[in-house]
C-alpha positions as CSV (number, residue, x, y, z in Angstrom):
1,M,-103.9,-22.0,29.3
2,A,-101.5,-21.8,26.4
3,D,-101.9,-18.9,24.1
4,I,-103.4,-21.1,21.2
5,G,-103.7,-18.5,18.4
6,N,-104.9,-18.3,14.9
7,P,-102.9,-20.9,12.8
8,N,-102.8,-18.3,10.0
9,Q,-101.3,-15.7,12.2
10,K,-97.6,-14.7,12.2
11,I,-95.8,-14.5,15.5
12,R,-92.9,-12.1,16.2
13,V,-89.7,-14.0,17.2
14,A,-86.4,-13.0,18.7
15,V,-83.2,-15.2,18.6
16,I,-80.9,-14.3,21.5
17,G,-77.4,-15.4,20.7
18,A,-78.0,-15.9,17.1
19,S,-74.3,-16.1,15.9
20,G,-73.8,-19.5,17.4
21,Y,-74.5,-22.9,15.8
22,T,-77.8,-23.4,17.5
23,G,-78.8,-19.7,16.9
24,G,-77.9,-20.3,13.3
25,E,-80.1,-23.3,13.0
26,V,-83.1,-21.5,14.7
27,I,-82.8,-18.9,12.0
28,R,-82.5,-21.5,9.2
29,L,-85.5,-23.3,10.4
30,L,-87.5,-20.1,11.0
31,L,-86.7,-18.6,7.6
32,E,-88.9,-21.3,6.2
33,H,-91.6,-21.2,8.9
34,P,-94.9,-20.1,7.6
35,H,-96.1,-18.4,10.8
36,V,-93.0,-16.6,12.0
37,E,-91.5,-13.0,11.5
38,L,-87.9,-12.9,12.6
39,A,-88.1,-9.6,14.5
40,F,-84.9,-9.5,16.4
41,L,-81.4,-11.3,16.2
42,S,-78.9,-10.5,18.8
43,A,-75.2,-11.1,18.6
44,E,-72.9,-8.8,20.6
45,R,-69.6,-9.3,18.7
46,A,-71.4,-9.6,15.3
47,A,-73.7,-6.6,15.9
48,G,-74.3,-4.7,12.6
49,A,-73.3,-7.7,10.5
50,A,-75.5,-9.4,7.8
51,I,-76.5,-12.9,8.9
52,G,-74.9,-14.3,5.8
53,S,-71.6,-13.0,6.8
54,V,-71.6,-15.0,10.0
55,H,-73.7,-18.0,8.7
56,P,-72.6,-18.4,5.1
57,W,-75.0,-21.3,4.6
58,L,-77.8,-18.8,5.0
59,R,-76.6,-16.0,2.7
60,N,-78.6,-17.2,-0.4
61,H,-81.9,-17.2,1.3
62,P,-84.0,-14.5,-0.2
63,K,-84.8,-13.0,3.2
64,A,-81.3,-13.1,4.4
65,G,-80.1,-9.9,2.9
66,G,-82.5,-7.8,5.1
67,L,-81.5,-9.4,8.4
68,R,-78.6,-8.1,10.6
69,F,-77.5,-8.9,14.1
70,R,-78.1,-6.3,16.8
71,P,-76.8,-5.9,20.5
72,L,-79.2,-7.4,22.9
73,A,-79.8,-4.0,24.6
74,E,-81.7,-2.8,21.5
75,L,-84.4,-5.4,22.3
76,A,-85.8,-2.7,24.6
77,D,-86.4,-0.4,21.7
78,T,-88.4,-2.9,19.7
79,D,-92.1,-4.0,20.0
80,P,-92.5,-6.9,22.3
81,V,-91.9,-10.3,20.7
82,D,-94.1,-13.5,21.2
83,I,-91.1,-15.8,21.6
84,A,-87.5,-15.3,22.5
85,F,-85.3,-18.2,21.8
86,G,-82.4,-18.3,24.2
87,C,-79.3,-19.6,22.2
88,L,-76.6,-18.2,24.5
89,P,-73.9,-20.4,25.9
90,T,-75.0,-22.0,29.1
91,G,-74.5,-19.6,31.9
92,A,-75.0,-16.4,29.8
93,L,-78.8,-16.2,29.8
94,P,-79.6,-15.8,33.7
95,E,-78.1,-12.3,34.1
96,R,-79.7,-11.2,30.9
97,L,-83.2,-12.7,31.6
98,P,-84.7,-9.6,33.2
99,L,-84.2,-7.6,30.0
100,I,-85.4,-10.4,27.8
101,A,-88.4,-11.2,29.9
102,A,-89.5,-7.6,29.9
103,H,-89.8,-7.7,26.0
104,A,-90.8,-11.2,25.4
105,K,-94.1,-13.0,26.1
106,R,-92.3,-16.4,26.4
107,V,-88.6,-17.5,26.7
108,L,-87.6,-20.8,25.3
109,N,-84.0,-21.5,26.5
110,L,-81.9,-24.1,24.6
111,G,-79.0,-23.6,27.0
112,G,-78.6,-25.7,30.1
113,D,-79.3,-23.1,32.8
114,F,-82.6,-24.1,34.3
115,R,-82.9,-27.8,33.6
116,L,-82.0,-29.1,37.0
117,R,-84.0,-28.5,40.1
118,T,-81.7,-29.7,42.9
119,E,-79.6,-26.7,44.2
120,D,-76.5,-28.8,44.8
121,E,-76.5,-30.1,41.4
122,V,-77.1,-26.7,39.9
123,R,-74.1,-25.3,41.7
124,A,-72.0,-28.3,40.7
125,H,-72.9,-28.3,37.1
126,Y,-74.0,-24.8,36.3
127,P,-72.2,-22.4,38.7
128,K,-72.7,-19.3,36.7
129,T,-76.5,-20.1,36.7
130,A,-76.6,-20.6,40.5
131,E,-75.6,-17.0,40.9
132,H,-78.8,-15.8,39.1
133,P,-81.9,-17.7,40.2
134,P,-84.7,-17.6,37.7
135,L,-87.4,-15.0,38.0
136,E,-90.0,-17.7,37.8
137,D,-89.8,-21.5,37.5
138,F,-88.8,-22.9,34.1
139,A,-90.8,-25.8,32.8
140,Y,-88.6,-28.7,31.5
141,Y,-90.2,-29.6,28.3
142,V,-89.8,-32.7,26.1
143,P,-92.6,-32.4,23.3
144,E,-93.2,-36.1,23.1
145,L,-93.3,-36.8,26.9
146,S,-94.4,-33.8,28.7
147,G,-98.1,-34.1,27.9
148,D,-99.7,-30.7,28.0
149,V,-97.8,-27.7,26.6
150,P,-96.3,-25.6,29.3
151,E,-98.6,-22.8,30.6
152,G,-95.8,-20.7,32.1
153,R,-93.6,-17.9,30.4
154,F,-90.4,-19.8,30.8
155,V,-89.4,-23.1,29.2
156,N,-86.1,-24.9,29.2
157,L,-85.5,-27.5,26.4
158,P,-83.5,-30.6,27.3
159,G,-79.8,-31.1,26.5
160,C,-79.0,-33.0,23.2
161,M,-77.3,-36.0,24.8
162,A,-79.8,-36.2,27.6
163,V,-82.8,-36.2,25.3
164,T,-81.3,-38.8,23.1
165,T,-80.8,-41.0,26.2
166,I,-84.3,-40.1,27.4
167,Y,-85.8,-41.4,24.2
168,A,-83.7,-44.6,24.5
169,L,-84.7,-45.3,28.0
170,Y,-88.1,-44.0,28.6
171,P,-90.2,-46.9,27.3
172,L,-88.3,-49.4,29.6
173,F,-89.7,-47.5,32.6
174,A,-92.9,-45.9,31.5
175,G,-95.4,-48.7,32.3
176,A,-97.1,-49.6,35.5
177,E,-94.1,-51.8,36.2
178,P,-90.7,-51.1,34.8
179,L,-89.6,-53.6,32.3
180,A,-85.9,-53.2,33.4
181,T,-83.9,-53.3,36.6
182,D,-82.7,-49.8,37.8
183,R,-79.0,-50.3,36.7
184,V,-78.5,-48.7,33.3
185,V,-75.2,-48.1,31.5
186,V,-75.2,-45.4,28.8
187,D,-72.4,-44.7,26.2
188,A,-73.2,-41.5,24.2
189,K,-71.1,-40.3,21.3
190,T,-71.4,-36.8,20.0
191,G,-70.0,-34.7,17.1
192,S,-67.9,-31.6,17.4
193,T,-70.8,-29.1,17.3
194,G,-72.0,-30.4,20.6
195,G,-69.3,-28.2,22.2
196,G,-70.6,-25.0,20.5
197,R,-69.0,-22.6,17.9
198,G,-66.3,-21.7,20.6
199,G,-65.0,-25.3,21.0
200,S,-61.2,-25.4,21.9
201,E,-60.1,-28.7,20.3
202,P,-58.1,-28.1,17.1
203,P,-59.7,-29.7,14.1
204,A,-56.4,-31.6,13.3
205,E,-56.6,-33.3,16.7
206,R,-60.3,-34.3,16.3
207,S,-59.9,-35.4,12.7
208,G,-59.6,-39.1,12.4
209,N,-59.9,-39.6,16.2
210,F,-62.6,-41.2,18.5
211,R,-61.9,-40.4,22.1
212,V,-63.4,-40.2,25.6
213,H,-65.2,-37.0,26.4
214,K,-66.2,-37.5,29.9
215,L,-66.5,-40.9,31.8
216,Y,-67.9,-39.5,35.1
217,G,-69.6,-36.4,36.1
218,H,-71.3,-35.2,32.9
219,R,-73.9,-32.7,33.6
220,H,-76.5,-34.5,31.5
221,A,-76.5,-37.5,33.8
222,P,-78.4,-35.8,36.6
223,E,-80.7,-34.4,33.9
224,V,-81.5,-37.8,32.6
225,R,-82.1,-39.2,36.2
226,Q,-84.4,-36.3,36.9
227,A,-86.4,-36.6,33.6
228,I,-86.9,-40.3,33.8
229,A,-88.1,-39.9,37.4
230,D,-90.5,-37.2,36.3
231,F,-91.9,-38.9,33.2
232,T,-92.0,-42.4,34.6
233,G,-91.7,-42.3,38.5
234,A,-88.7,-44.7,38.2
235,A,-85.3,-44.0,40.0
236,V,-82.6,-45.0,37.6
237,D,-78.9,-45.9,38.8
238,L,-77.4,-44.4,35.7
239,R,-73.8,-44.9,34.6
240,F,-73.3,-42.3,31.8
241,S,-70.2,-41.9,29.7
242,T,-69.5,-39.6,26.7
243,H,-67.3,-39.8,23.7
244,S,-66.3,-37.3,20.9
245,L,-66.9,-38.4,17.3
246,D,-64.9,-37.1,14.3
247,V,-68.2,-35.7,12.7
248,A,-69.6,-32.2,12.7
249,R,-73.2,-33.1,14.0
250,G,-75.0,-36.0,15.3
251,I,-75.4,-38.1,18.5
252,L,-75.7,-41.8,18.9
253,V,-76.5,-43.3,22.3
254,T,-76.3,-47.0,23.3
255,A,-78.1,-47.9,26.6
256,Y,-77.6,-51.3,28.3
257,A,-80.1,-52.7,30.9
258,E,-81.2,-56.0,32.4
259,L,-84.9,-57.0,32.0
260,R,-86.9,-57.9,35.0
261,D,-88.0,-61.6,35.5
262,G,-90.7,-62.6,33.2
263,V,-90.2,-59.7,30.7
264,T,-90.1,-60.8,27.2
265,S,-88.8,-59.5,24.0
266,L,-92.4,-59.0,22.8
267,D,-93.1,-57.0,26.0
268,V,-90.2,-54.6,25.2
269,K,-91.1,-54.2,21.4
270,R,-94.7,-53.4,22.4
271,A,-93.6,-50.9,25.0
272,Y,-91.4,-49.0,22.4
273,A,-94.1,-49.0,19.9
274,K,-96.8,-47.7,22.4
275,A,-94.4,-45.0,23.8
276,Y,-93.9,-43.3,20.4
277,V,-97.0,-44.0,18.4
278,G,-98.3,-40.9,16.8
279,K,-95.2,-39.0,17.6
280,P,-93.9,-37.6,14.2
281,F,-90.4,-36.9,15.2
282,V,-89.5,-40.1,17.2
283,R,-89.4,-43.1,14.9
284,V,-89.1,-46.6,16.4
285,R,-87.1,-49.1,14.0
286,P,-89.5,-52.0,14.5
287,A,-87.4,-54.9,13.3
288,P,-83.8,-54.1,12.6
289,K,-81.6,-56.9,11.4
290,A,-78.7,-55.5,9.3
291,P,-76.5,-52.8,10.9
292,Q,-77.9,-50.1,8.6
293,D,-81.4,-50.9,9.9
294,F,-80.6,-49.6,13.4
295,P,-80.5,-45.9,14.2
296,M,-77.5,-44.1,12.6
297,L,-76.3,-40.6,11.9
298,K,-76.9,-40.6,8.2
299,A,-80.5,-41.4,8.7
300,V,-81.2,-38.5,11.0
301,V,-78.6,-35.6,10.4
302,G,-80.3,-32.7,8.8
303,S,-83.7,-33.7,10.1
304,N,-85.8,-33.2,13.3
305,V,-86.2,-37.0,13.6
306,A,-84.8,-39.2,16.5
307,E,-84.5,-42.8,15.6
308,V,-84.9,-45.5,18.3
309,A,-84.4,-49.3,18.2
310,I,-84.0,-52.1,20.7
311,A,-82.3,-55.6,20.6
312,V,-83.1,-58.2,23.3
313,Q,-81.1,-61.4,24.1
314,G,-82.2,-63.4,27.1
315,S,-82.5,-60.9,29.9
316,Q,-80.3,-58.3,28.3
317,V,-81.7,-55.3,26.4
318,V,-79.7,-52.8,24.3
319,A,-81.5,-49.6,23.2
320,V,-80.1,-47.4,20.6
321,A,-81.1,-43.8,19.6
322,A,-79.7,-41.3,17.2
323,L,-80.5,-37.7,16.4
324,D,-79.1,-34.5,15.0
325,N,-77.8,-32.5,18.1
326,L,-78.4,-29.1,16.4
327,I,-81.8,-29.9,15.2
328,K,-83.8,-32.5,17.2
329,G,-81.3,-32.0,20.0
330,A,-81.7,-28.1,20.1
331,A,-83.2,-25.8,17.4
332,G,-85.7,-28.2,15.9
333,Q,-86.9,-29.3,19.3
334,A,-87.4,-25.7,20.3
335,V,-89.3,-25.0,17.1
336,Q,-91.5,-28.0,17.7
337,A,-92.2,-26.6,21.2
338,M,-93.1,-23.2,19.7
339,N,-95.4,-24.9,17.3
340,L,-97.3,-26.7,20.0
341,I,-97.4,-23.7,22.3
342,H,-99.0,-21.5,19.5
343,G,-101.3,-24.1,18.2
344,F,-99.5,-24.5,14.8
345,D,-99.1,-27.8,13.2
346,E,-96.3,-29.6,15.2
347,T,-94.4,-30.3,12.0
348,S,-94.4,-26.7,10.7
349,G,-91.0,-25.7,9.4
350,L,-89.2,-28.9,10.4
351,P,-87.5,-31.4,8.1
352,T,-88.0,-35.0,8.3
353,T,-85.4,-36.2,5.9
354,A,-81.7,-36.4,6.5
355,V,-78.8,-35.0,4.4
356,S,-76.5,-37.6,3.0
357,P,-73.9,-38.6,1.9
């Protein structure tokens, strides 16, 4: 059983790796959360610094002045926390997990460490993780698709481009019979924050540019195949390419597939509506006509909302999905998971409107 608690309670939360972009977004969301006490924020190189000196966009919050980063080792000197959000770069959490797990009732990892199950794929895509197998299995949790909340102590959230793709593809394969053949081509475009705060590309080289990130071998490809198989039972022959956008944040995925014989446009529209009905953070655009009616970054950046739409012509279907990689693709999704695990309102502390222009 999940530890469903009193919705009026406050839980103690730690953010591990709190000086990065996702750590900063977790802090920003939790500063406004009615049921959370920010009990511990770790950042080795920024230890002792006020959070507003590392995340200037947080410095004017009335609670910000009393919060400082601490070295992770000091977690052992605090009272146990209910949730530890792992916001470390991928590969950094596994060797630190024993310390964190000893002082946290649950660990929600936003990094990629424990998303894949196949050992060969873990070694290929997450070599540092492979050196430190988990103490216990990590549940792979997508709030809209996983059904029951995870019962175990360890949860891994999906990757940002992976979950955008999963939202785009899931309804095509979720029914008793798939609506599309197994061959799927995905073109994913991401903003610069997808590479983390330590990204190596000079801003001047990214500015005004739109370029290939990876055409083959992206580690989110096996994650998407695994998730679609887990959630639908379908084995997808996925061709997955990624590109870099000249924007700070946001992901837009375009997925191309061919419908099976006899499947109509109405069948596809009904499948997408059914898949996401009652899901507050995945919104299907029901009848897009003009370009701005389709999912786009300016409709989702700053929010915990993913937009999804489809277009069908003959036997061809194109699915489009967009979300904010730092919120719905990382920090917001993790807070959403925390809300569900602790029995809080799923939407607590999470924005539904975008920031524009």
